N, C-alpha and C positions, 0 to 999 in steps of 0.2 A: 281628826278626819271624819268626814261625814258625807253622805250621799245626797243628792238633791234633783230633782226631776225639773228643776227650772231650765227654761230655754233660753239663749243668748243669740240675739240676731248679730252675728259678727260683721253681717255686710254694713250695719249702721255704725258699729264701732269702727270698721275699717276706713269710713269715710274721714275719719281726722287723719288717717295716714295717705289720703288719696293723693296719687301724683299723675299729673296730666299725660305721663308717657304711658299710663296703662290702659291698652286699647284692646285687650283681650280677656277672655275667661281664665286661661291660665295664668296669665299674670296676675289677674285679680285672687285666683287661689293661692298663688305664692305668698302674697300680702298677708290673707287669711292665715296661713300655716305659721307664719311669722310671728303674729299675734298668738295663735294658740301656744307656740313653743313658748313666748314670754310668760305667759299665763302659768305654763306647768312648771317652769323653771323657777319663776320669782316668787309665786305664791304656791306651789307644790300642789297645784289642783289637779284631778284626775278627769280630764276633759275628754268625752266622746263626742265626735261631729257628725253631723247629718249635711252631706255634701250640698243638696239643693238649698239648704238654708244658709249656707255661706255664700251664695250669690249674690250679685247686686240685684236689685229690683227690677231694672230695664232687662237684665237677662233672664229673669224668672218670668218677666211679662211675655216676652218674646217666646219662650218656651211653652207657656200656656197657648199662644196664638197658634203654635205650631201643632200642638196636641189637639186643640179644638178642630182645625183644618182637616188633621189625620181622622178624626172620628166622624167629621161632617162627609168626607169623601169616601170613606169605608166602613162606616158604620162602628158601633162600639165592639161588636164581635169580628170585625174584619171580614164580613161577608158582602160588604156594599149596602148602601143606604138609598132610601127612596124618599124624597121631600115633595109634600104637596104645596103647591101656590096657587093663588089667584089668577085666572086669564086676565088679558087686558079688559074685557067687558065688567070685570069686577063681579061676576057671577058665578061663571063656570070654574072648575078645577083641572089643574094639569099636574101631572106627576112626573119628576124627573128622576132617573136612576143613576146613580154614581157608583162607580166601580173602582175607583181611585186612578183613573188613567185620563189624560187630556182628550177632551170632546172635540177638539180642533175646529175646523172650518167644514159644514155639513157632516159632522160625525168623522172627520178624518185628520188626524195629527200626523205630519210627516217626520216628525222627529223622536217619537214614540217615548213621551215623557210620562211616567206615572209617579205614583205616591212616593217612591224612593228619592225623586227628586222634588221634594215637598216645597221647598222655597220657591221654586220656579213655577208652581201652580196658584192660580188665583181665580176667584169668581168674576164672570162677567154678566151683565145683565143682557138678556135676549133681545129686549126691546131697544131699539135704535132712539136717541134722545129721551132715555129714560127719565132723567131728571125733570125735564119738560113736562112730561105727561104726567107723572106722579104729583107735582106740585099745581098742575091746573086741578087735579081731581080732590087737591086738599090733604094728599098724603104726605108724611114726612119722608124725606130722602135720606136713606143711610148709605155711604160710601161703602163698597165692599171690604175696604181695608179695615174699618172700625166695626165690622161685625164679629169679628173673632175675639175681641176683649171680652175679659171676664169670665163667666162660667160656660159650660158646653151648654147647658140649657138655654141660656140666655142667647147665646149664639146662634141655637137653632130655632128659637122665638123670632130673630131678628132675620133669619134667612128665608122663613116661611112668608113673612111680612111683604116680600119683596113680589110685586105684580109683574106677571108676565113668566117668573121663573129666571133662573141662571145657570148658564153652563160654566163648567170647570174648563180653564184653557190655561196653557203654558204662556210664557210671556212672549214666545216668538207668534203664536198664532193670535194672541192679543194684538200684536202690532199687524199682522195681516188682516184683521177685521176693520181695524179704526184708521189706517192709513191708507184713505181711499185714493188719495191723489197718486201714490206712487203705482197702485194696482190699476189705474186707470190706464186701458190695454196700449194706448201709442206712448204715455211717458214710459210704462214699463219695458216695453220693446226698446225705446231709444236708449234708456240706461242700461238695459241688458247689453246691447251691440255696442256701447260707447266703451273705449278704452283710454288708456293716457295718449297712446300713439295717435289717436284720431283729435284729442285735444291739442296737443302739441303741433300735429300740423296745421290743422284748421281750424283755430280758435274762434274766427269770426262766424264761422258756419255752425259751430256748436251753440254760440250765443244766439243765431238767428234761430236755430230749432228750438231753444229754450223759449223764446218769444212767441213762436208760432204754436207750440205745445200749450203754454199758458193760454192763449186766446180760445184754443180748441177746447180745453179742460173748464174754461170760463162759460163758453158757450153750452158744454155738456152739463153744467151744474147751476147756471144762472136763475133756473126755475125755482131752486131751492135756497137761493140766497136772498136774505132781506138787505134791499138796497135803501140808503138813507143818505141825507146830506153828510154824514159821519163816516158813512160807509158807502161810497160812491163806486161806481164800476172800475173807474181808473184804480183807486185803491185795492178793491180786491183782486184785479189782475196783477197788480204789483206785487201782492202777498202771494200769489199763486207763483209769479216768476221767480221771486225767491225762494220759495219752498224747493222748486225745481232746480236752481242754481245750488242750494246746499247739499242736495243728493249728488249733483255732478261732482263738486268739491269734494264730497266724502268719498266717493269713490276713486277719484284722482289720487288723494293722499294715501288711501290704501294700498293702492297698486304701486305707487310711487315708493313706499315704505317697503311693503312685503312683496310685492310682485303681483303679476296677474292671477286671476283666477283665485283669489285667496279663500281658503277655506278657514272656518273657526277650529283654532288648533286643538280645542279640547273635545268636541263632540264630532267634529269633521262632517257634519250633517249640513251645514250652513255656508252658501258661499255669497261672494259679494254681485255674481251676475243674476242671481234669482231671488236673494232675500238681503238686498242692501240695507233695508230700514232696520233690519234686525241687529245689526252690528253696533256695538258700544264701545268706548276707548274704556280700557281698565289700567289705573296706575299699578304698575308692578313693584314699585318702591315706596312704601308710607315713610319710611325714613327720612326722606328728602324733605317732608314738610315739618318736622320737628323744630327746625332751625329758620323758620318764619317765611319759608317759601310758599307761595300763595298756590293752592290747590285749583286747577282749571278743571271746570266740568264742560268738556269739549261741546257736548249736545248743544250748548247755549252760542256757541261761538262761531257756528260755519258760515256767519256772516263776513268773518274776517277774511284776508286775503289766504291763498293757498300756503304762500311762503309762510306767513305766520304761523299757521297751523302745523305744517310739517315742523318747524323748529322747535314749537312748543311741545308737540307730540313726543319729540326725541328727548328734549330737555327734561320732561317729566316722566319719561320712561314707561309710555303708555304702548299696550297692543291693543288689537281689536278681537273682541269676542263676541258671541252671540248674546242675545239678552238673556236666554235661560242659563248659559254658563257663567254669565257675569253675576247674575243672581245667586248662583250657586258658590261662587267664589266669595262674595261679600257677606254671605250666610255663617258668619263664624258660629253663632250660637247653634245653629243646627249641626255643623261639624263636630263641635266638641260635645254635644248632648244628644248624640244620634239613638243611643240606646234608651234614654228617658223617653224619647221622643216616640220612636217606631215600637218599642217593648219587643222586639223581635233581634235575635241574635245574627240571624242569617242577613236579613237585610240591613243591620248595622254594619256587618263586615262588608256587603257590597258597597255603602256609602262610604266606609274607611278607604277602601281600595279605590273607589272613585276619586277621592281627595286626593290619594297619593299621585295617581297618574297625573290629575289634574294640576299640580304644582311643578311635576316632571315638565309638563308640556308648556306650562305659562314660562318657565325658566329657559325651555329652548327658544321661544320667540324673544324672551327678553334679551337674549345673546345677541340679536338682529339690531334691537335698539341701542345696545352697549356700543356695538360697533359703529352706528351712525353718530353716536354721541362722542365717541373718539375723534370722528372726522369732523364732527362740529366743533369742537374744544380747538383743534388744530388748524382750522380754517381751510381745511382740504375739499370742502365741497361748497358749491353755490346751489342754491335752492331755486326751482322755477317757480314763475308768478304768472301763470297763464291769463288768468281773469283779472289781473290788476285794473282797477277802473280809472278812464280817463278823467272822470268827474266824480270825486268822492263824496261821501255823506255829506250833504250841506252846501255842496258847490254846483247845484242845479242851475242856479241864477247865472253861473259863468257860461253854462250850455246855452241857455236863453240868449244871453247877451252876444254870444259869437254868433248863433243862428241869425238875431237880428241885423247884425253887421253884414252877414252875408245876404240877406234879403234886399238890404238897403244899398248897399255899395257893389255887390259883385253880380248876384243874379239879377239886376235891375239894369245892368248895362246898356241892354238893348232898348229898353222901354223907357229907360231914363226915369223910372219910378222911385224916388228917392224916400219912400215910405212905406210903413205896414201896418197892418190892422191886426187886433188880437186874434181873430178868425184864422187869419192865413199863418200866424206863428203856430197856433195849436195844431193846425192841419199838418205843416211842414215836420212838426215835432212828434206828430201822432201821439197827441196829448188830449186829454178831455178840456172841454170848454173852459174849465176854471183854473187851467195851466198857467195862462197870463197874469191871471188876477192874484196869484199868490206872489209873484215878483213885481208887479206893477210900481207899487208904491215904493217898493226899496230902489228901482231902477230910475224912478222919478226923483227920489230923495238925493240919491249919489249923483244927478245930473249925467247920467248916461243916456237917456232918451229923454224928448220932451214932447208935449201934446201940442198938436198942431190945430186942427179943426174937426169937424164932423163933415164927414164926405157923403154927398148925396148920390153920386153918379160917377162910375169910372169904367172907360173901355165899352162904352156901349149899354152896359147893364147897369141898374140902378140898384143901390143899398142905403142904408143909414148908420153908418160907423164911424166912431171915433178913429182918427188916424195920429201915427207917432212917427217922429223922426228919432234917428240917432244923432247924439250931439259929436262934437268934435272930443270931448273927453270920452265919451263911448267908443268912439273909433280907436283911440289911442289904446285904451284898456282892452279892447278886443284884440287888437294886433299883438298886445303883449302876451294875452292869453293864447293866441293862435299860435306864436312863436314858441311859448313854452309847452304846450300839448302837443304840437306837430313834431317837437323834438323828441319828446318823452315817447310818443305813440305815433309814430311816423304812418304805419299801415292802417292802423285803426281810424286816424284823424282822417286820413284821403278818403276812407271807405264812409266815414260819417257824413263829410261834406258831400260825396257823390250821391248818397241816399239824401240828402236835403237838398240837393239839385234836382234829382229826381222828382221829389215830392214838390217841388216850387213848380215845375212844369205841368205837373198833373194837376196841383190847385189851379194854375192860370189857365189851362185848358179843360175845367170841367164844364160840365153840361151848362150851356146855355139856350135860353128860349129865342130862337132867332126871330127878330121883328120883321114886319113887312120891309122896312129900310133895308136890312141885311138882303132879303131876297131880291129887291130892285137891284141893288148893288152887284150881286151873284149874277143876276140876268144880263146885267150890262157887261159883265167880264165874259159870259158866255157868248155875246154877240161879238164883241171885240175879237174872240179868238176865230169867229166866222167870218169876220172881215167884210161885214154887209153894209151897204150902201142904204140910204135912205133910213137912218137910224130909227126915227121916231115911228114910221109905219111898221117896221120890222119889230120894235120893243113892245108895242101893244098889242101886236097879233101874237107874238110868242108867249107873252106873258099871260094873255088871255083875259086883258082888263079894258074899262073904257078909255077912251082918247085924252082924258083929263087927269090919268093916274099918275103918269110921269112929272107932271106940274106940281103933284103933292109933296114931291120929295126933292125935286129940283134944287131948292134954295139951300137945304142941308147938304147935298152933295157936293155944291159948289164951295159953301163955308169949310166944309172938312178937307176941300181940296182932293176929292176923288174923282173928280171930273173937270173938265174945261169945254167952254163953247167958243165957237167961231164968231167974234163979235160982227161980222157983216151978216151973218144969217141967224143972229140971236132970236129975234121975234120968230121964225119959223121952226127953231129947235131940230134942225136937220143935221147940222154936223157937229157932233159932240163926240169928245175924245176922253178916254180914260186915262187918268195919270197913273203913274209908277206907284204912287201912294195908296190909289184906288186899288191897284192891280194886287199891291201887297196884302191890303185889307181883305179884298175878295178872296183871296188864297187861303189866309187864315181861317175866314169864315167856312170854306169850303173843307179845310181838313178837319174842322170842328164837327161839320155837319156829317161828314162822311163816318168819323168815328161814333158820334152818338146817336144819329139819326140815318143810318146808312141806308136801310130799306126806303125811307121817304126821300133821301136825295135820288137814289136811283129811280125813283118813280117821277120825280120832278124832273130830272135831265131827260128821262125817256119821252115824258108828255112835250118838252120843250124841243126835243129832236124831231118828232112828229111834227109840231106845229111849223117848226123851222122848214122841213121839208114842204108842207103845204105852202107856206108862205114862197119858198122860191119856185114852186110850180106855178102858183097864181101871178108872181111877179114875171116868170118868162112868158105866161101866155099873153099878158098885156103888153110886153114888148113885141110878141109876134104880131099882135093885132095893129100895132102902130107901124 
């Protein structure tokens, strides 16, 4: 027997015995102790162990990072730390004092997080869009997570190189600062007041509010958005709408499983009404995934239906906790090595008590999930699905085809207009100008629509557009889709068609520039209602034009069958009658001019009334003289 000072790295030796089921430090230490026991018994060796050296490299690196962070935010002597940075102008210096507490937003953290909750703390650049700024100036960008690796002096040098300085924030405050959409006042208030009862009672109103809020937020932020062909306003608006919808789904799911006004079960300081974005799904039973079950990170899956989310959250035994507490739960290395990191027995005792209470509270909430899971296994519960989409991802072409069918076959029954143009479809669907282009080639290839010709004029106003018609195959397919969608979503489909009809009327009644011909027809209609004899004299006097003015428009009025002439007196143009078709067209024009040019219409009619009165007075004087 002899003694040696040779060090043996058991973490490397234990890799030979490594099993995938080893997921924590305590399990790793069990393996190391077994190896040491075998060496002692088989080779009669007297081995003294150093606990830190028996840990795997990843664990030791994690501990080093925690120690570096602890020193940076409290200083080596635990009295605080001052770090000097260059300001944004790259000339003046700014000094930031760290005392181990979260600096929050504008110096206030509502969650009372300090150095004892070390995993929940991280550095955050003060400058917005920091990465873009430093790269523009030729500086190298260093992510805050990578600064803590290596030695303490190396981490301090990296910290000092950050332009504009860095604040110490907890995970929840970090979310507050960067989730600007949620903290847009109107969206925040909408989500705060939203409840599961509101969604179930009036889903369509909630969807309408989401669309409206998305437009308002887009208008508020469009100055800061770089638009391009690959990033069009419609695409940006769609992304904003999806982000709001995800938050609505998240609140619905939490309230459905755990009830209204849900609090983080661990810290009890975060609630879903005020801090919805802080909540994260935590898997309470890691043993479920040892048999090949895929672990779902639910933060990436809020595009799925509510029914899918509820089922999978229950199946994977998840509860919702705030970001700070979730970080503490998953920080196994900090929990098991708190004394090594903090080097203070009182602080370590506090951390150990915190984790003891943490696991108790997690298990209490897990009991709720286990109850739901038993109901799910016995098929004793049916889950709601309020936001199930009528047209799922990739089915927008069906929505376009149904809308085309309604434009050509239903909405046009009065006008007998059996065609549509791209501008009309885009307007009714409330989409960008490129909407129809996305589906045009597919619709033509499938022979659901066909190209007709280039239209130069329609209904009295001119344009230069390609027109299309829906084919017989398109009509059959559209009817099949209508039957399917109206059966599965009766209320939503009726509301959608009603909205399309409203948009169609609005499109057909858009502002038109009334021509001189339109004014002549309206004046004829005005005289017709006055029942005046001697039409030609009255017309020219009231409209205040020369005597040849009517003859300029006479031929067109006759061709369109808006007026008729008495053949016996055709040369004198004295007896002219407006037809029912002319009356209808005149009334359409009057409704348009009333809506779009109401003041001009009032002035026009007022002038005509005055001239009409003058005409009657002059006409009566002539009759008296006779």
